[in-house]
N, C-alpha and C positions, 0 to 999 in steps of 0.2 A: 529330520537334518536340517540344520543350519548352516547354509553355506557360506564360506568366509567372504566379509563383506559387502554380503548381497552378490559374490559371483556366482555364475553358472556351472562353469568349467572349470577341469582341472586337466593337468600333463601329467601321463603315466609314462615313466623311462623303464624300461627292461635291459639292462647290460647283460650283455651274454658273452661268454668265452669266443666265441665267432660273429655274432651279429650285436647289434643294437638296434632296438625297436622305439618307437616313440609315436605315441598315439594323444589325439586329444579329445577327450568323453565329457558326457554331460552328467550329474550327478547320479543318473540311471544306470549309466555305462553305455551309453550310446555313443559309438567312435564316429568323430565329424570327419578326423584326419588320423591316418596313421602310414608312418614311413619304415622302412627298415634298411639297415646298412652293414656292410662287412664292419667289424669292430677294429678298432684303430686299436693295436699292440706293442706298440715302438717301445711307449714312457707314458706316466701318468699326464703329462702338459699335453701330450697328443690326445690321450683320450677326453681331458678334460674340454680340451677343444671344438674334440667332435660331439659329447654331448652338448653342450651350449649351440654349436650349429644347427644339431638336429633339432630341438626343442623349438630354436627361433625360425626355422624352415616350417617344421609343422604348424605353429601359431600363424604363421603369415599363410599358409594356405589355407586357413580358415575364414569366416567371415565375424568370428568373434571376437580379435585382436586384443592384447594383453589387458585390457579394461574389465573381461568379462575372466580370466583367469583366476582361479584361487588361489593356487599352491600348485606344485611340482612336486610329484612322488619319484623316487629313484631308488628301483631295486639293483645289489649289486650281488655280482656271485663271490661271493664269499664270505667275509664278517665284517660286518660293519658295528664299530663301539662308539654305542648313544653317548657316552661319558664325553667323549673326546671329540667327536664327529669324525676321527678315520677310518678309513676303509683300507682291506685287506682284499687285493682280489688279484691271487698268482696266476694267472689264467690271461689276465688282462697288465698288467703293469709291472709284475714281479712281485718279490715278495716283503717289498716294504710299505710301510703304512704311510697311505696319504691323506693329507686333511682336506678332505672330500667336502663335507658341509660347507668351509671354510670359503674353499675357494669357485663353488657353484652357489653360494648365500651373497658372495659376493658380486656375482655376475648380471643376476636377477631382478625383476622389481617385485616377486613374490614371493612369499616361503618355500624351503625345498627340505622335502621329507626324506628320508634315507632309511633304508633296511635291508637285511637280506635278500636274496632274491627267495630263498625258501620260504620266507616270511611274506612275502608278496603273493607267491602263490597257495597260501593255505588262504590268503586275505580272500584272494581272487576267487577260490571256489565257495570259501562260505558266503560269499555276498552274491555271487551270480554263478554258479558251477553247481557242482554235484553235492555238495554239501552247503545246500542254502538252510539258513535258520540253525544250524549246529552249533554245539556248546564244546564238544569234544571233538576233534578232528585231528587229524595229522593228513600233509600232503607228503606223498614220499615222490622225491626228482629222483630218477632213474636215466642216466644219461651217459655223458661223459665220466661224471661223477656221479654220486648218490648222497642226498642230503633231503631234511627234511624239516619241513614248517608245521609248529605244534601250537595248536590252541585250544587250552585248558579252562573249563570255569569261562570260557565265552571270551577267554584273552591269550594274546600271544605270551609264548613260553620263550625266554631268551635268554633264562640263564645267568651266573651271578656274571660272568665275561663277557655276556652275549655269544656265546658260543654255543648254547644249547640246538640240537637239531643235526649235530654234526654226528651222523651215526651211521656214516662210509664208516666209522672207526669201530664197528660190533666186533667184536671178536668172534669168529664164531671156527675158529680152524687152529689148535694148539700148535700147528707145522712152524707156526711162528717165519715164515718166506720173507726175505729181505725187501721183499715188494710191500708188504704188510707195512713194515717202516715209514714210508714213502706216501702212501695214500689210506690207510686202514685196510683192515682184512677183508670186512663187507664189500666197501668197494673194489676190492682187489679180486673178488673173487663174480661180483655181481653185475657188473658195470660194462656199459658197451665194449670197452675196450678186452674185458674179459672174453665176452663174446667170440669178438675176433680174434684172441689169444686161442682159446680153443678148436677154433676152427680155421685154424692159420689162413684166415682170411683177411684181406685190407680193413673191412669195416664188418660193424655189427648189422648195418642195413642189407649190407648184401647177404647175410647168413637168414637174416630175417626173410627176406626175399625168396631164398632156398626153399626155407622151411615149406613158405605158403605155395611151392611149388613140388611139395612132397617129398623132399630132400632127405634122406633117413640120417645121416651127419647131420645137417643141420639141425633135423628136428632133435636128434640126441644133444647137441651142443644146447639147445634152448631149455630143456628139460634139466640140464646139469646145472644151470644158470637159475632157473627157476625156483630149484631145491634151495641153492641159498638164498634167494630173495626170500623166500617162504620162510627160512629161518629167522632172517635180521626181522622180517613183519612180525613173525610169533612172536620173538624179545620186545618189540614196541607195544603188542597189543596185550603181552602178558605187565606189562610195564605201566602203562597207560590208561588202558581199558579203554580206548576212544569210540565213538560212536560210529566212525568211519575213517577209513584210509581209502586217500586221494592217490592212483598210482598215475604220474606222469613222467615227464620228459622223454627223449627222444629214442629210449629203448622199449617204454611202453608203447610204441606206435605199433608193435606185435600184436596188439589186442589178447583174445584170445589164446593165443598161441603159450602166451606166458601166463596171463591171467588165472585161468582155469585150473592149472597146474600149481601156482601158486595158492589159490584157494583149497584145493586139496591137502596140500602138504602143511600149510598154516594150523590147518586144526589139529594134525600130527603133534605139533611143537606145543601152542600156544597153553596159557592159560583154560581152560575147557569153557567156564562160563565166560567169561571175555571174550573166547572166539568165538560162541555161539552169538554173541552178544553185536559184534562186530563186522560192518559190510564192507567189503572193497570193492572200489568203483574206478574205475579209469574217468582219467579227467573229462570233463566237458568242456572246457576252455582252448584245451590244445596248444595253440600257439599265442594266443591273445593270455593266457595266464599272467604272464609278466607284468603287460603294460597295463591289465584291469586290475593286479594287486597293487602295483604300483601307483594307480589311480584311485585305488581304494586307501592308500598309504594318504593321499594328500586328501581325499575326504573327511577321515577320520580325525585330520587337524583343525575342523572347522565344528566338530560336535562337540 
């Protein structure tokens, strides 16, 4: 890989619904500085100001300086529209699109590369995680919401309007419940809030912890959730025939409590040949998937 203008480092920025993570990395993915902050969510300008401050603080905390930074990669929790440079991230600044590319480009001395967080996740896993070297990969992020980063034939799949991977809207239930109109059927039935709702618990994390302690109601709730996850994953397997689906996001910290029933159930629903070919794996990058993937976006700028 040829780095940008002889630069040997990039900055990865992972914007989340609750946090912002920033890291300075070299071209091999080695992190020299990493920072995390609660996300500003009041309005777009506060978000942009926070991104800039966090990046500058991370760079200042290393010995590299801006002279060795080649680019900045930013992962957005929503949709990034490549043609306009606008970003839609309702969990951060509301439902308006904002000109994120222009706003950030005017504030930094190096190129800024932006994409959706799901695109960053799958790039990160393909670069340094469970899917190293694979050309047909899906990263399914299961947390507060559900989304998929897709690499097919070695390239990111973005769709006609940069919306590819919005799999939270997969239709799995003909009841057409009101919540499906807001977040999509798959997300409504299989993301973290669905777990908490089924268990009448405060958080999905509490349900997972109870399940680890052997609580039968919590185990039943996770099995119900796994059934929906398996159906959605089966649809992805049948449609895309990937080599691997990497499972990440907050809910997948449940590990084998979800992974094993998902594997069993997926085989019942997916196209048989594709189901036997695909590997389902938990993320190897964990909470660093976003910053590493964002850094990969920046590094690809120089290839």
